[in-house]
C-alpha positions as CSV (number, residue, x, y, z in Angstrom):
1,M,90.9,112.7,95.4
2,T,90.0,110.9,98.7
3,A,87.5,111.9,101.1
4,L,90.6,112.9,103.5
5,S,92.0,114.6,100.8
6,T,88.9,116.9,100.0
7,T,88.3,117.7,103.7
8,L,92.2,118.7,104.1
9,C,91.9,120.8,101.2
10,R,88.5,122.3,102.0
11,D,89.7,123.0,105.6
12,A,93.3,124.5,104.4
13,L,91.5,126.9,102.2
14,D,88.9,127.9,104.5
15,G,91.8,128.5,107.2
16,A,93.7,130.6,104.8
17,D,93.7,134.1,103.3
18,H,95.3,133.3,99.9
19,P,95.3,129.8,97.9
20,A,99.1,130.0,98.4
21,D,99.0,129.8,102.3
22,A,96.9,127.0,102.0
23,V,99.3,125.1,99.9
24,S,102.3,126.2,101.9
25,A,100.3,124.5,105.5
26,L,99.6,121.4,103.6
27,M,103.1,121.1,102.2
28,S,104.4,121.8,105.9
29,A,102.1,119.1,107.3
30,A,102.8,116.6,104.5
31,A,106.6,117.1,105.5
32,T,106.2,116.8,109.0
33,I,104.3,113.3,108.3
34,L,107.0,112.4,106.0
35,R,110.0,113.5,108.3
36,R,108.5,111.5,111.1
37,S,108.2,108.7,108.9
38,F,111.4,108.4,107.0
39,G,113.8,110.9,108.8
40,E,115.0,114.1,107.4
41,E,116.7,112.9,104.1
42,G,113.9,110.6,103.3
43,A,111.3,113.3,103.7
44,L,113.4,115.5,101.5
45,A,113.7,113.0,98.9
46,L,110.2,111.7,99.0
47,M,109.1,115.4,98.9
48,T,111.5,116.2,95.8
49,Q,110.4,113.5,94.0
50,A,106.6,114.2,94.4
51,L,107.3,117.9,93.4
52,D,109.0,116.6,90.5
53,T,106.1,114.3,89.4
54,T,103.9,116.6,90.2
55,G,105.4,119.3,88.1
56,V,105.7,117.0,84.9
57,A,102.1,116.1,85.2
58,W,100.9,119.7,85.8
59,R,103.2,120.7,82.7
60,A,101.9,117.5,80.4
61,T,98.5,119.0,80.9
62,R,99.0,122.7,80.1
63,C,101.3,121.8,76.9
64,N,98.6,120.3,75.0
């Protein structure tokens, strides 16, 4: 994790009542950044790809 990612993660967790709220805030920020850079369709495609990739990696670590 980069220093920026570490800071964002810590700040999101510190500012949220529940970890799910922190994730929601980070995902919303990511969507905003992608939408500004790639438009609605591009942002949706990239977010979907990122979630799919993360899901595959997460499941792989849990199945062993």
